[in-house]
C-alpha angles and dihedrals in degrees: 000000000000121000145170112261125189118203119203114177130165087271099192092065115074096215094056094039092046099049092045088053091051093052093040091051090051093052091045088055089054091058103263121136104243130192120191113200134190144075113336098226093089105012093054094038106121088238093063107020116108115200090210093066129078117233136211128182123235130170113251142188109290106257097251096037097075092048093051089052090053095044101043131072102223108021116111136178115285109250092214095064091041089058091045088052093053093049092050093046091049090053091049094049090050090050101039099037095200123193091221137003121224109205127192108191095309092135099189090060091064086062094044096049092049091051089052092040095237116154113247132216112196123208110202148154120254093230089069094062095091097165089054101041112132089214127037118249117266125221107287123233100197121092132316090019089052093064094042090053089052092047093048100033126250096275098047090039094052088053097045105038101063090045093049095046096086091051092048089055092049089054091048093053099044090107087061091051091056093046094050091047089052089059093042096248125134107238100190121232103270140053093251089056086063100056102040114112136189086271122026121199116197111215094200140082120248088240095063099029107032118185140182117248112308132214116265096259089066119091124181105216099167134237125334117192127176126211130170117265095240130150122246109280112251090230097052099088094050094043095052095050088088111067147248098045119191123197117206121194130159101181112221097313105061117146112243089225090054091052090054094044092052092048090051097045100038093042089065097054129089089236129111107246126198112188130184117197098192085221091294099119135024118217126198113224092251090056093061114089118231093247092054135089114195125194133162094230135003134175093270105200093048091050091045090054089056092047132083095213139012121214109199141152094248100258111161096236092053096042094049088047089055091049089053090053093044092234122142119242136225101199120200103188121207098184138020100267091054089049093052090056091045088054090056092048093049090046089054090053088239098117147340131266126220129160130227095247090052093050094046096045097052116032091200097059098078095047092047094051089045093052092046093052096048091049092053095033096128093058094047089047093050089053096046088051088056089056089045090057091045090055098045112117095027110127105182094179097053091043091048092049090048093052094047092047090052092048091048094050089052093051093045090049093050097078091052092048091049091048090053091051097257123129111231117225112242129198125249119266 
């Protein structure tokens, strides 16, 4: 049964935009009418844009704004742009009249879809499901927890931080509470209450985001990671003859200070470095060290397969890409979700976890970790290959499209059932 499907990711973050494009493209190939909505900066970039999809423009969170909210203690979303987002979303829903909306962390759309009574499919990472986490959160080391830990001391900080995490998130989402109340919609008390849909698709493996038993309207589909369809660079073979080779990629949410720190530290090593910027920074030729090759985008998995080590920020798309390539990761997390995935990779022995404040505070931290990982590369690579084997056969795009189609068919059949006097079975909220 074919339908009209609206996708609304956080379109200023490459991971969310990319995985929505992947699923939207698959559903479009299956004959559904698919609309992809958001800010054009990434969605209409030639690297992501698909001519088979229909596009609609929506205002979105400024690229740096969301990261500042995650990385700071007091900063919260601006109520003015939240209100503007809802107005634009309601207009789009009235104009497009979709059968369902697929949302990837665009929190205002959960409100808008409920106001217009449009069923919602939520794409989310398993690490956000705090109430269902198989293991309790540990004390975070990224900002702002890093500074609280230093102020209180490690022992007290490790006790206080995990217990305060839920209250901090409640403070952060208070503007959403007010917005939901204005439209007469119950928001729930916690962040995870905001982004739960009628159907929730977990884009993580059980191995790296274990959970307790979930309600029936949750489906684990597995990882989805986007990369540009680019050919192998002509220079790659010659560049990777000299070993070791380190691939550095910070997705679309790299911190400017981290880019500069990596340029400084890695430029003084004897290693061959390949760095992608994702268009986040511009470097003059004289700023690029002689041992470094800098590009905007590259076919990530192919480059990882040619590398001895990946340095990344811990974004799920990049980490799962490294798992597919079997290449160990040195993760430098800049906010708590990246840190959670880094903890899992470190626990599996497939990489190391550092955080941005740790790297910036002590200039020896990154070189020491780099040296240790390269000296023990065989051990890290063996553990990463074990993860690679455990993830073989997972097809998150196909599984997500299957789940969305099944949900869509159920929703489209519901009016016919009601008309025939039957009572359609609905999923739990």
